[in-house]
C-alpha positions in Angstrom: 12.6 -48.1 -9.1 11.7 -46.0 -12.2 9.3 -47.3 -14.8 12.2 -47.9 -17.2 14.1 -49.9 -14.7 10.8 -52.2 -14.3 10.4 -52.4 -18.0 14.1 -53.5 -18.6 13.7 -56.0 -15.7 10.3 -57.4 -17.2 11.8 -57.7 -20.7 15.0 -59.3 -19.3 13.0 -61.9 -17.3 10.7 -62.7 -20.2 13.5 -63.2 -22.7 15.4 -65.2 -20.2 12.4 -67.5 -19.8 11.7 -67.7 -23.5 15.5 -68.3 -24.2 15.3 -71.1 -21.5 12.3 -72.7 -23.4 14.2 -72.7 -26.8 17.2 -74.3 -25.2 15.3 -77.0 -23.5 13.7 -77.7 -26.7 17.1 -77.8 -28.8 18.5 -79.7 -25.9 15.8 -82.4 -26.3 16.3 -82.7 -29.9 20.2 -83.0 -29.5 19.9 -85.5 -26.7 17.3 -87.7 -28.0 19.5 -89.7 -30.6 21.8 -90.4 -27.5 18.7 -92.2 -25.6 18.9 -88.9 -23.1 16.6 -86.2 -22.1 17.7 -82.5 -21.8 17.6 -83.0 -18.0 19.7 -86.1 -18.1 22.3 -84.6 -20.6 22.5 -81.7 -18.1 23.3 -83.8 -15.2 25.4 -86.0 -16.8 27.5 -83.0 -18.3 27.8 -81.5 -14.8 29.9 -84.6 -13.9 31.7 -85.3 -17.3 35.1 -83.9 -16.3 34.9 -84.7 -12.3 32.5 -86.4 -10.1 30.4 -84.4 -7.9 27.8 -85.2 -5.1 24.3 -84.6 -5.9 24.3 -81.4 -4.0 27.2 -80.0 -5.6 25.6 -80.7 -9.1 22.4 -78.9 -7.7 24.5 -75.7 -6.6 26.4 -75.7 -9.8 23.2 -75.9 -12.1 21.0 -73.6 -9.7 18.3 -76.3 -9.1 17.0 -78.5 -6.3 19.1 -81.2 -4.7 15.9 -83.3 -5.1 15.4 -82.5 -8.9 19.2 -83.7 -9.5 18.6 -86.8 -6.9 15.7 -88.0 -9.0 17.6 -87.7 -12.2 20.7 -89.3 -11.0 18.9 -92.2 -9.6 17.3 -92.8 -13.2 20.9 -92.5 -14.7 22.3 -95.1 -12.4 19.3 -97.5 -12.8 19.9 -97.2 -16.7 23.6 -97.8 -16.4 24.5 -94.4 -17.5 26.1 -93.3 -14.0 27.3 -94.7 -10.9 27.6 -93.5 -7.3 31.2 -93.6 -5.9 32.6 -93.3 -2.4 33.5 -89.7 -1.5 36.7 -89.4 0.5 35.7 -85.9 1.6 32.1 -87.1 3.1 31.1 -90.3 4.1 27.4 -90.1 3.5 27.4 -88.0 0.2 28.4 -90.1 -2.5 30.2 -89.0 -5.8 28.2 -89.2 -8.8 30.1 -90.0 -12.1 29.3 -91.1 -15.6 29.9 -94.7 -16.8 31.4 -95.8 -20.0 27.8 -96.1 -21.4 27.1 -92.6 -20.2 30.2 -91.2 -21.5 29.4 -92.9 -24.9 25.8 -91.3 -24.8 27.2 -87.7 -24.2 30.0 -88.4 -27.1 26.9 -89.1 -29.3 25.7 -85.5 -28.8 28.9 -83.8 -29.8 28.1 -83.9 -33.6 24.9 -82.0 -33.3 26.2 -79.7 -30.5 29.1 -78.6 -32.6 26.7 -77.8 -35.6 24.4 -76.0 -33.5 27.2 -73.7 -32.0 28.6 -73.1 -35.7 25.0 -72.1 -36.7 24.5 -69.9 -33.6 27.9 -68.0 -34.2 27.1 -67.4 -37.7 23.5 -66.1 -36.8 25.1 -63.9 -34.0 27.5 -62.4 -36.5 30.7 -64.2 -35.8 32.8 -65.5 -32.8 33.3 -62.3 -31.3 29.6 -61.5 -31.1 29.1 -65.1 -29.7 31.6 -64.4 -27.2 30.1 -61.1 -26.0 26.8 -62.8 -25.9 28.3 -65.2 -23.4 30.0 -62.4 -21.2 26.5 -60.6 -21.0 24.5 -63.5 -20.0 27.5 -64.7 -17.4 27.4 -61.1 -16.2 23.6 -60.8 -15.7 23.8 -64.5 -13.9 26.4 -63.1 -11.2 24.2 -60.0 -11.0 21.1 -61.9 -10.1 23.3 -63.9 -7.9 24.6 -60.9 -5.9 21.1 -59.2 -5.7 19.5 -62.4 -4.8 22.1 -62.9 -1.9 21.2 -59.5 -0.3 18.2 -58.8 1.8 14.9 -59.2 -0.2 13.1 -55.9 -1.4 10.6 -54.6 0.9 
């Protein structure tokens, strides 16, 4: 690996780590009026369109099943979500938001829409925003592909 490649990887990683922290901070602010945390919002958001197993949520989000399980149990405890029977798997229940969970998610929509509009303007328009999304998705797919190969020696 050349020095230039190493520098590019380091700058990319540091940029993504910083961006992750920035998004988590913004997500906490957006979720707070709904009585949620960023993590709770993330887990509820994964099942807002269709129920998933805890393992399915973890795979979709790229985090551990144990982390999702802990949050899912808290959401169920607080009446924001429920476990349902899973016809495809007797032991792995499906996780789904309750009406209270959907209402909490709905309270986030205005702030989320405002943030999206502000980011779009800051990036220079919708095309630039769309390109940013494409680049991040491409980077994620590339990391996934490299990660699935044999580790470097």
